[in-house]
N, C-alpha and C positions, 0 to 999 in steps of 0.2 A: 504494500500500500504506500503510495507516494504521499508524504506529508505536505499538505498544501497550505496550512495555516497554523497559527500558534495554538488554537483550541485543540486541533487534532494532536499536536505534539504533546500538550499537557495531558490529554486523555491517555495517550500511549505511555507516558512517563508514570502516570498514576497506576496504570494497569501493571507495568513491570514492577512497581514498588511492592505489589502484593506478593511477589515471588522472591523477595529478599530474605536473608536469614537474620538471626538474632545473635549469632556467634560465628567465628571463623571455623572452617573445616580444613585440617591439614592432613596430608597423606603423601606417601611415596608413589610415584607413577612412572610408567615407561613412556617416554616421548618418542613419537614416530611421525613420519611424513605420510599423509594420505592426500593424493592430488596436490593441490597447492596449499594445503593446511598442515599445521602441526597439531596432532591430537595427543591426548594423555589418558592412558588406561591404568586404573588402580583397583585394588581390592578394597571395597568399602563395607564395613560391618552393618548389619541390619539396623542396629540401634542408631548409628550415625546417619544412615540413609533416612530413617524415620524422623530424626531430629532436624536435619538440614534441608529436606525437600518436602514440598507439598504438591497436591494435585493442582494442575493448571485450572484457574477459575474461568471456565469458558463462558459462563453467563455474565461475566463482568468485562468481557472484551469490547473495546471500542468497535463501532460499526466498520465492517470491512476487514477486521483483523482476526486471523485465526492462527494460533500457535499450536493448538492441539485439538483433536476431536474430543467430544464429550466422553467421559469415562463410562464404560459398561460395568456397573458395580457388581453384576452377577459374575462377570469374568474375574474380577478382583477377589470375590469371595471364593471362587473355585480355586484360585491360586493359593489362598490362605488354607483351604482344605487340603490341597496337594502337599503343602509344607507340613501340616499337622499330621497327616496320615502316612508320610513316607520319611524314613530316615535318610534315604539316598536321593533327596531332591537335588535338582540342578537347574540352572537358568542360563540362557544366553545373556550377553552383556547388555546393559542399559546405555542409552546415549543421552548425555546431559548437555544442554546449551548453557553456557555461563558468560556473564558479562566480563569477568576479569579473573585471571589466575596469577598469583605471585609465585615465581619460580626461583629455586636455588639449585644450581648444578651440583651433583654429587660426584665423587671420584669414579664411580662406576659409569661407563659409557651408556648414554641414553636413559639413565635413571635420574629423576629429579625429585626434589622435595617441593611439593606444591601446596599452596594455601589458597583456599577460596574465601575471600574477605566476606565478612558478615553483610556489608552493604552491597555486595555483588548479587544481582538477580541470577537465578538459576531455575531451570525446569527440565523435565524429561521430554524430549522430543520423541523418544521411543522407550517405553517401559512403564507407563503410568499404571497399567494393570498390576504389574509386579510390585510397584511401590505401594499400591493400595493393599495388595495381599499381605505384604510384609508388615505394614502398619497394623493391619487387622490382626494378624497372628500374634504380634508382640503384645497385644492387649491381654491375651489369654496365656501366652507363653513368653514372658519377658526374658527367660533364660536363653532364648534363641538369639538374643541381641548380638552375640559375638560371632554369629554365622556371617558369611561374606558373600558378596555378589560383585561381579565385574562391572565397572562403570567407565564408559569412554567420555571424557570431557572435551567439548568443542567450544572454542571461543566464538562469541556472537559476532555476526557481521551485519546486523540490522534485521528488522522484522521480516523482510522478503526473503533474504538469503537463509535465515534460520528456518522459516517455514518450508523452504525448498528441501531442507534436510529431511523433514518428515515425509515429503512426497517421494524423495529418492529412496529412502529406506523402505517405505511401505508399498510402493507401486509395483515393484518387480518380483518380490519373493512369491513362490507358489506353495501354498500350504499342502501338506500331504493329505490325500483323500482318505475316506473312512476305511477302505479296505487296507490301505497301506498302514494306517495306524493300528488296526487290529492285528495285521500280520507281524508287526514289529513290537507289539505290546506283550509283555509277560507279567504285568502287574494285575490287570483285571482278569478275574476268573472267566468272564464271558469270552474274552479274547482267546484264552487258552482252550476253552470248550469248543469254540467255533473252529479253530485250527485243527484240533484233534478229531473233531467230527468229520472234517473233510479228508484229512490225511489218512484216516483209518477206513475210509469208505472206498473200496476198489472201483466202485461205479462212478464216483464223483470227483476224485482227486485230480483228474486231468480235465475236468469240466468247470472248475471254479477258479476264477482269476483272482490272484492275491494282490494285483497291482492297480486295478481300476475300480472306480466307484460304480460304474455301470458298463455293460458290454454293448458295443455297437452291433448293428445288423450285418456287419461285414461277413461275407460268405467264407472267407479264409480264416476266421477266428476259430480256434478249437474250443473256446469257452462258451458256456450257456449262461452262467450267472457269475456274480462276484462274491468275494468273501464277506463284504458288507451286507449284501442281499441274503446270503446264507445265514449270517448271524441273526438277521431279523426273522428269517424263517424259523430258526431255533427258538427265538423268544415267543413267536406266535404259537408254535407247536406246544411249547411247555407252559404257555400262559403266564410268562414272567415279564417283568420290566427290567430295565438296565440295573436298577437297584436290587430288586428281589432276586434276580438271577445270581448276583454276587454271593448271596447267602445260600441259596438252594444248591448251587453247583460248586460250593466250596468243598463239598464231599466228592472225591474222585469216583466213588462207587455210584453216586447219583449220575454223574456225567457218563460213566460207562454204560449204565442201563439205558439212558436216552440214545447214546451212540449206537447201541445194539439194535434199538428199535428203528432208528433212521436208516441203518444199513439194510435191515430186512424190508423196510417200507420201499426204498428205492429199487431194491431187487424185484419186489412184487409189481411195482409200477411198470416194469419193462415187459409185462405181458402184452402191453400195447405197442404196436410196431412204430408209431410216431415217437413215443417216448424212448423206446429201445434204440432206434436209429440215432436219435439226438444224443443220448448218453454215450453210446458206443462210438459214434463217428464225430460228434461235435457239430458245429454249425456248418451248413452247406446248402445245396439246392433243396435237400429234404426238409430243411427248417425255414426256408425263405418265407413261406406262407403259413407257418405253424405258430400256434400260440404257446408252444412249449418253452422256447428260450426267452421268456419274458418275466419281468418281476412280478406282474399280477398273477401269473400262473404259479410261480413258486410260492407266493403267499397263500394262494388258494390251496395248494398242496398242504401247507402247514395246518390250515383249518380242517382239511379233510383228514389228515393224520390225527388231529386232536379228537375228531369224532370217532375214528377207528379205535382209539384208546378207550374212549368212554364206552363204546359198545363191548369191547373186550372186558372191561371192568364190570359192566352190568351182567354179563353172562357168567363171569367167574370161572372161565376156562383156564385150567392150569397150562395147557398147551394151546395157544390161540390158533384158530382155524382161519387161514388167509384165503380160502377158496373163493370168497366173494369178489376178490380182486380180478378173477378171471373174466368177470362181466365187463371190465374196462377194455377188453381186447378189441371190441368193435367200435369204440368211440373214435370219431374223426377229430383229431386235434389240429385241424386246419381252419384257417379263417373263412373258408368257403362254407363251413358248417353253419347253417343259420341258427343253431342252438346257442352260439356265442353272442349273437346280437342281443343287446340288452343285459348281457352278463358282464363281458369284458370289452365288448366293442360298442362304440356309439354309432350314430346314424351315418357317419362318414367312413365307418369301418376302421376307425382308429382306436387304439387301446386306451382304456381308462383304468387307473390303478388306485382305487379308493376302497374304503372298508366295504361298501355295498358290493363292489365288483368281486372282492375276495369271497364274500359270503355267498353271492349268487353262483359263482363257479363251484365252490365247495358243496353247495346245496345240490347242484346237478350231479356231481360225482357221487354224492350219497344216494340220490334217487336211483342212479344207474346200478349201483352196487347193492342196493337194498338195505342200506344201513339206517338205523333209527336216528333221526336228527335231534339235536338238543333244542331247547326252547329258543335260543338266539337265532336259529335258522328256520323256525317254523313258518314265519310270515314272509320269508324271502321270495318265494315263488309268486306271491301276489305282487310284490314290488317289481319283479321281473316283467310280469304282464303289463304293469303300468309303464315301465321303462320302454317296452316294445311299442306300446301304443304311442308314446311320445316320439319314438324314432320314426314310426310311420307318418305321424303328423308333420314332423320336421322334413321328411323326405317329400311329402306332398307339397309343402310350402316352398321347398327349394325348387321342385319341378315346375310349380306354378310360376314362380318368379323367373325361371329360366325361359319358359315359353312366352312370358309377357314382354321379354326384351324385344325391341323393334328390330326388324330385319335391316340389313345393311342398305338395301335399295330404298327402304322407307325413310332413312335418315336424311 
């Protein structure tokens, strides 16, 4: 923002004054050149960080000035929870813009003694959430005050240049997607469960992508679904949430029982040629017009599997009889099957992936196999009929609008 008058300059000075300290901060730092700047990296204790830095007051910024985005308090609280719940927490470095640093060269090359004067404004251009989390956790656990985090100090070059640092730091990084986070996470029980469930399933381990959030319709992809999608499948199948799954599946025996069921389930599903070809061959011409390699189908299978378990439980069979699955052999899992209209396909023949679609698909699979449906699926078929009526109405209106268009020679 170009300062065009004295009033604007005063407003900006008053704003920066809200980010000054009440005592100096002294630390040893490594000095280094980055581009045309000298920057200083130091280990700063949590207690010092909390004392000498505050959240940027975005609501008090002069018009046209933005030094930071508004803090998402929920993210800060999640960071505090992460620190509380894990002894091996670790953070990337924070970036602080400061008005002035007083430096004293030490005998060791590139090491300096630095002092941030009390009157020098300072704020985090990157790391506000971590600052909030650290401040929050110290309220309950002040003994963590001697823990450290890396801070990179950058001298201010004015409001526009300082704001540019925020943009440069935040616009290019790509966050890992959900599948990648699950694949690399060993702390959450659900992540371990999902990976084990895939890797121990001979039918699926070459059909679940561990690197992508979703799989494209590319015919040369060997994958049907992703690890993220399969994790959601397991949660729907087991009727758990992210929180309750952590408790239920903390017991390895519980996980192994569910894995045994899913292995048998996907084995029996392959009585159908559409599903068998998809699982044994991956994506290709045989799946191009199939509903099988879709997220909505996988979630529908989760509900279908849940109903199977309920039926097994109600019968009290020691050795479950899976013969009902043979009735799936004649089901056409192609988009040309009109049965999917109003269940997972809309009037344009496009997939919809909502709770109703999952239930409508699962309801049909239950009807075909003769399973007794739970109360939550009892009224689904009525909703399907209404959805199909809406589809027919929309098609008629679309056709009517098309025929009402003037011919080219009439224009």
